[in-house]
N, C-alpha and C positions, 0 to 999 in steps of 0.2 A: 601600280597595276601588277597583275600576276603574269610572270612569264617563265619559261623554261630556259635555263642557260647551263653552261659548263665552263669550267675553268681549266680543264686539261683534256687532252684526248684520250680516248679510251673506250671501253664497253658502255652499255646502256646505263651502267650504275653510276656514270660520272654526272648524269643529268640531274638538275636540282630545280625545284620550283621555288622561284624567288619573288620578293616584292621590290620592284623597282620604279623609278619615276617614269611616268608617261612620256613617250618621246614628244618632242616640239617640232613641228614641220618648219622647214626652212623656206625661203622664197621659192615659189614654183611647185611645192610639194603639198601633197594632200594627207590629212590625218584620217585613218580609218579605223573604225570600231570593228575588231575581227570577231565576226559570228562563227566562223568555221575556218579551219586549215586542214591541209592533209598531209599524210606522211609519204615521203618518196625515198627510193634507194640513196639518193644524193644526200639526203640528211643523215643517213647512217653512215655513208663513206666519209663525209667531212668530220663528223664527230669522231670516228675511228682512227682519223689521222691520215687517211689516204692521199690528202691533198697537202699535207704538211710542207712538202718540198716545193709546192707551187706558190711563187711569191705573191700572186695576186689575191690569194685567199686570206682573210684576216685569221690570225691565230687566236686561240682562247685567251681570255674570257670572251665568250660570244653566245649569242642565241641560237636556236635551231629552228629548222622549218623554213619553206620558202613559199609554198602555195598558200592562199587565203582567199576568203570572201567576207564581206561586210558591207557597212554603209560609211559614207563620207561624213565626218563630223566637223571637219574644220580645214582651213588651208594656212599656208605660211604668209598670209598677207594677200588681199585682193582676190579676184576670182581666178579659177583655173578653167579654161574654156572647156565646155562640154560636161563639167562636173558641177554639183551643187551639193549643199548639206542635206543629208538623207539619200543621196544617189546610191543605189545598190551597185557595187562594183566586186570584181574578182581579178586576180592577177597573181603575180609571183615576185617575190623579192629577188635581189640579186644573190646568188649563192656565195659571192665573193664577200659580202659584207658582214658586218659584226651583229646586225639585228636579225631576229628570227620572227617567224609568223606564228609560233606557238606562243602567243602573248595576247593581251586584250586589246592592244592597239599597235598599229604600225605607221610609219610615215613612208610615203612613197610618190615617185614622180608619175606623171600621167602616162608616160610611155611605157609603164609597166602593168597597166590595168586596162580593163575594158568594163562596159556596163554588163550587168548580169541580166540574161533574159529572164523575162516575167515567168516564163514556163519552168525555171529552175529554183530550187531551194538553195540556200547558202551552202549547205553541205555538198550538194552535187556541184555547184559551181566551183568550190574550193577543190573538188576532186579532179578537174578538168586540165589546168594549164601544163604541168610537166609532162604527166602521162598521156593525156590526150594530144598535146602538141607533138609529142615524140612519135606517137603512132601515125598521126595524119602526114607529117613531113617525111617520115620513112616511106610511106606508101605512095604518096602524091608527088613530093618534090623530088625525091631520089629515085623511087621505082617507077614512078609515072604509071602506075597501075591503072588499067582500063577494062572495060567490061569485057567478060569472056576469058580474061587471063586466069591463069591458075596460080594462087599464092598459098603458101604454108606459113602459118604463124606458130612458132615455137614459144612455149610459155604463153599460151592463148587466153588464160583465164585471169592472169595477174593484172596489175594496174595498167601497164602499157598494153598488153596482150588483149586484154578485152575491149579495148578501144579500137585496136587494129583489126580485129575481127569484125566489129561493126561498121568500121570505115570501108573495108574491102566488100562487105556485102552491099553497102550503100552504092558503090560504084559498078556493081554487078559482077564482080570477079566470082571465080569458083574457090571458096575458102576451105582449106584444111587446117583444123585446130589441133595442136598437140598439147596434151595436158595430163596431169594425173587422174587416177581412177575416181577420186572424189568429185572432180569437177566436169566430167564427160557430159552430163545433163546440163549443166550450166553452159557449157561451150555450144551445145546444140540450141539452147535458148537464145544464144547471142547471134545466131544465124549461120553457124559453120555448116558447110553442105557435108563434110566429113570430119570425124573426130578420132584421132588416134591416141590411146592410152600408152604413154611412153614406157610404162612398166611392163608392157606386153609387145609393144611394136616399136622398132627403130626405123624411123622414116628415112634415114640415110641409107639403109640397106634394102629399101623398097623398090618397086618397079615404076611407082607414079612419078612423073616428071613435072616440074613446076617452074613457071616464068619467074616467079619471085619467092625468095625465101627470106622471111623475116625472123631472126632470132631475137625475141624480146628479153630472153634471159642473158643473151650475151655469152653462153658457154658451149655453143656448138659451132665449131669453126668451119670456115668455107671448105677447108680440105676435105672435110668428112661429107660436106654436102654437094660438092662439085658434080658427082655423078648422078644426081637427082635433080640437078638445075640445068634448065634447057640452055642450048646454045643462044647466046645474047642475053641469058637471064641475069638476074641481079640478086646478089646476097647482101643482106643488111644486118649489122647487129649494134647493139648498144653499148659496146665496148666498156664494160663494167668496172675495169681496173686498168693500170698502167701496162701490165703485161699483155692484157687483151688489146690495147690500143697499138702496141708494138706489133703484135702478131696480125692485126687487121692492116696495118701498113704494109708489112711483108707480103701478105696474101693479096692485097690490091695490086702490088707490082707483079706478082706472079700471074694473077688473072689478066692483067693488061699484055702481058708477053705472050700468053696463049691467044688473045684477041677474041676470046669465046665468051667470056663472062665478065661481070662488073662487080667489085666488092666494095662496099660503102661502110665505113665506120661513122655512126650517126653522131652529129653534135647538134642539139636542139638550138633553134634560133628562136628565143623567147621575145616577148613584148606585146605592146598593145595590138599590133597588126595580127600576129599569131593567135591572141586571145580573142579578138573579134571573129576570126575565122572559125574558132571552136564555138563561139556563141551562135554564129549562124547554124553550124551543123547540129548543135544542140536543140537549137529553136525549130529546126526543121524535123527533128525526130531521128536524125541519122545517127547521133551519138547520145547515149544515155548512160551516165555514170552509175555503176553499181557499187553502193555502199555497204561493205561487209560489216562495219561496226562504227559506231560514233561513240568516242571515248572522252574523257576528261584529262587535263594535264597529268594528273598522277598516274595515268595508265600508259603514258607515251613511251616509257622506257621498256615495258613489257611487249608493247606493239613493235618497237624497234627490234627487239630480240626475235620476235615472231618473222618480221620481214627478213631477217638475215637468213632464215631457213629457205626462202625462195618458194614457199608453197602457199602463199596467201590468195585469196581470191578478191578481185576488185580492188577497191580503195578503203583505206581506214581514215575517218574524218576525226578531226580533234575540235571539240568545243571548249574554248578557253574559259567559258563561265563556269565550267564543271570542276 
């Protein structure tokens, strides 16, 4: 089968399209024909070596990509409850493992997948897990966002951000979206009540006060946001690198000392339960993935370079048959 792998850490040019043997499912695993996969910042970070000092991550040579959607084509012996040949599924591979989802087939345990809603195409389903899960868990599980609260989403039109705006709108919050000038109309289409162009307005210097600030970019620290965060408010970021994680830990301690605000560095809890939750939200129309582009394996390296600029809209989907 065709797959993307790399044998050393580095920039996007380390990626190679190779012919490798199809994976063979072990007992309790499902073999899935991948119809679509999607690109996430975690793919870029692992490939660039940001996790090289973390023992649980497999080192190169390894595949790339975690999110996928497709159909079950076999098992590792016997039936796997709830799944059958031909069943449409979506999910996410462990980022710690050696296999990647930018491949024609993957093997996966049932605790990492869910059935794809009939209302979603494979590309839309593949776009959901990491980005959608991060957005929903940030605003629901950590911020406990409810109707009438005021939430600001920084990076509102990216992979995570565009799901966050939709989810906040779904629960009835007042949503302020922060994005670049090219995406202002898109942010409004997502349902934002107010849109700030960060090239002209600095929300941290404004007069509007928010109950929740979700920095989907991970680059605007709590110390800059605290004056526009309400007493008892919650600041959440996605901690894009080790330095950000350490800064978030320090800021969480500082926020606790004041007793006025809460700082959360989000760690996604993935798996079947999380994906089923996303499936329900998608089926209800609360979440709808925006696919910026569908590309073949040969375009993944360039898509990774574009992702590193931080200016993408929605999600990029990979069709491994192309």
